N, C-alpha and C positions, 0 to 999 in steps of 0.2 A: 539136367544130366547131359553130359557130352556123349554123343554116339560115336561109334568107331569111325564112321564115315567122316563126321565133323573133325574128329581127332586126326585122321589121316590127311584131310585137306589142310589143316593147320600145319602139320609137319611138312607136307609138300610145299606149301606156300612159303615156308621159312628156309627151304634148302638153298635158294639163290644167295641169301645173305650169308649163310654158313659157308658156301663155296668161296665167296669173295673174302670172308674173314680168314679162312684157312690159307688161301692163296697169298693174301697180303701179309699174314704173319710169317710166311716163309720167304717173303721178298720176291715172289715170282710174278711175272707179267702174264697176261692172257696168252701171249705168243709162246712163252715158256711152257705153260701147261698144255697148249695145243700141240706143241712139238713132242712133248713127253707122252701124250695120250693118243695122238692121231685124230683128235676132235678139232674141228675147225675153230678159228678164233671167233667167228661170228656166232657159232653155236655156243661156245663158252660164254660169250657176252650175253646171249639171250638167256642162258641158264642162270647166270648171276643176276640178271635184271628181272627174273621171274616171268619172262615172256615165253619160256619153254619149260615144261616139266621134264626132269631127268628120268631116264630109264635106268634100270638096275645096271645094265652094261656100262653106261656112261659113268655112273657113280663109282663102280668098281675100278674103272680105268683111272678116274681122278684120284680115288683113295690110294691106289698103287703109286701113282705119280708123286703124291705128297707124302707117301709112307705113313698114312694115318689110318686108324680104324674107320670103318664105314659110319659108325656112330658119330664121329666128329664132323662128318659132312651132312648127315641127316639132322642132327641136333633136335632131339625130342623136346617138345615144349616143357617148361618147368613143371607143369602139373602132371606130366606123364613120365618124366625122367626121375627115377628114384635117387640118383646120385646127388650128393651134396657137394657143391663147389667150394672147396676149402680155400678161401681167400683171406689170409691173415691181414689184420689191420692193427695199427698202433693206436692205442687209446690211453692217454695219460701215462705214457712210458711203459705200458703193458702191451703184450702181444696177444690179441684176441682172435681165435679161430672159431667161426661158427660151425657147429656140428649138426645144426638143424635149420630148417627154413623159417622157423618162427612158429606161429600157431599158439596153442594153449601152453605147451611146454617148450622152452627154448634151451638148447644145449650149447656150451662153449668150452673150449680148452683155452685156458688163460695162463700166459707166462708172466710171472710177477718178479720184478727185480728185487734183489736182496735189500736195497736201501730202505731204511726206516723212513716212514712218511708221517706227517701229522694226520691223525684220523679225522675224517669228515663224516660223522654218522648221518645216515639217512634212513627214512622209513617210507614205505609205499605198500600198496596192496600186493599180495602174492605170497609165495612160499619158495624157499631156495634150499638146495642141497649142494654142498661143496665136498669134494673128495680130493685129497692131496696126493698127486701122482708121484711127486718128488720134492725134496727140500722142505722148507718150513713156511707156514702161513700164519700170520697174526690175524685173529678174528676178534673183533669187539662186538659183543651182542648184549645190548642193554648195559648192565653194570659189570658184565663178565669180560675179562681180557684174557683170551686163550691163545695158545700156540698149538697149531695142528701140524703134525709131522706126516711123512709119507705113509700111506695106508690108513690114515684117519679121515673121518668124515664128520660133517655137521649138517643138521637140518633145522631150519627155523622159519618162523613166520616173519616175513619182511616188514610187517607193521612195527616190529620191535626195532628200535634204532640200532643200526648195524654198520659195520665197515670191515673190510678185509684188505690186507696188503702185506708188504715185506716185513721181516723181523729185524732186518739190519745185519743178520748173520748169514742167511742162505736164500738164494733165489728159489722160487717155487713154481711148479707146474701143477695146475689144478683143473679139475673137471667141475663145471658148474651147470646145474639143472635148475631152471627158474620157471615157475608156473604162475602166470598172471592171475589165474582164477583163484589162487589161494588153496588149492587142494594139495594134500601131501603127496610127495613122490613115494610110490610104493615099490618095494622090491618083490619080484615074483616069489610066491611061497609065503608072503607075509599075510596075515589075516586081518 
């Protein structure tokens, strides 16, 4: 178990890298930040290199100069920061946005192009729940060939050969919940 002190130490140890990242993202030099904050260039350099720990006053001045929230400079470690960084990726022509960090249950929002594709059925351990946010989704599940429309959902054991993709008529936005352990996704209030 991580204690508060250990957690604080990890956060403070990571501040220098966060300061450098934010400064570089904005195309600023150490001299630019020093001029905007009144903090010397040598102090800014020591802060970024981890040779000096920042005080709250220094962090507030730097946050104001960059016009960012203090959180962007402190950068909580991933295990302490509850926010999910939504970084879309392109996978096989689809846009996939992670909505969870992983773990037992993984969540994604997936944008599926309208184009019809040749189904490539797969099976693996787990359980999946799909919800169509908009458009139409073609789902092949074993011998069933289904079209799900906005507002419809499907839940299935992923050991059943399956595939989902475009219908050829409408692009789709879906929400996917996948559980590697194979336990069903339960809706609150379900017995």
